[in-house]
C-alpha positions in Angstrom: -5.9 26.3 8.8 -7.1 23.0 11.1 -7.3 24.3 14.9 -3.9 24.0 17.2 -5.9 20.8 18.4 -5.4 19.0 15.1 -1.9 19.8 14.6 -1.1 18.1 18.9 -3.1 14.7 17.3 -2.0 14.3 13.9 1.5 14.8 15.6 0.3 11.8 18.0 -0.5 9.5 15.6 2.6 9.8 13.9 4.3 9.5 17.3 3.6 6.2 18.0 3.5 3.1 16.1 0.4 1.2 15.1 -0.2 -2.4 16.3 1.8 -5.3 14.1 -1.9 -5.9 13.0 -2.5 -2.3 11.2 0.3 -3.0 9.2 -0.2 -6.7 8.4 -3.7 -4.9 6.7 -1.8 -2.1 5.2 0.9 -4.3 3.4 -2.3 -6.8 2.1 -4.3 -3.7 1.1 -1.2 -2.1 -1.0 0.5 -6.3 -2.2 -3.7 -6.4 -3.7 -3.7 -3.2 -5.3 0.0 -3.3 -7.0 -1.0 -6.9 -8.3 -4.7 -5.7 -9.7 -2.4 -2.5 -11.6 -0.1 -4.9 -12.6 -0.8 -7.9 -13.5 1.7 -10.8 -13.7 0.8 -12.1 -16.8 0.7 -9.2 -18.5 3.9 -8.3 -17.3 5.4 -11.3 -18.7 4.1 -11.2 -21.6 5.7 -8.1 -22.5 9.0 -9.0 -22.1 8.3 -12.5 -23.4 6.9 -12.2 -26.4 7.0 -16.5 -26.6 4.7 -16.3 -23.4 1.5 -18.1 -23.6 -0.9 -18.1 -21.0 
């Protein structure tokens, strides 16, 4: 079990909102990850057999 100071540090991080630039970076990383995991052309091709790339 982590020491009490670790719990305090986690609580402090959780209670302070991050800077907008950090949220922007996390959003960009999540968007890129989703795009790599679900390529748009493959999704379109699965739902529309007549789609040609």
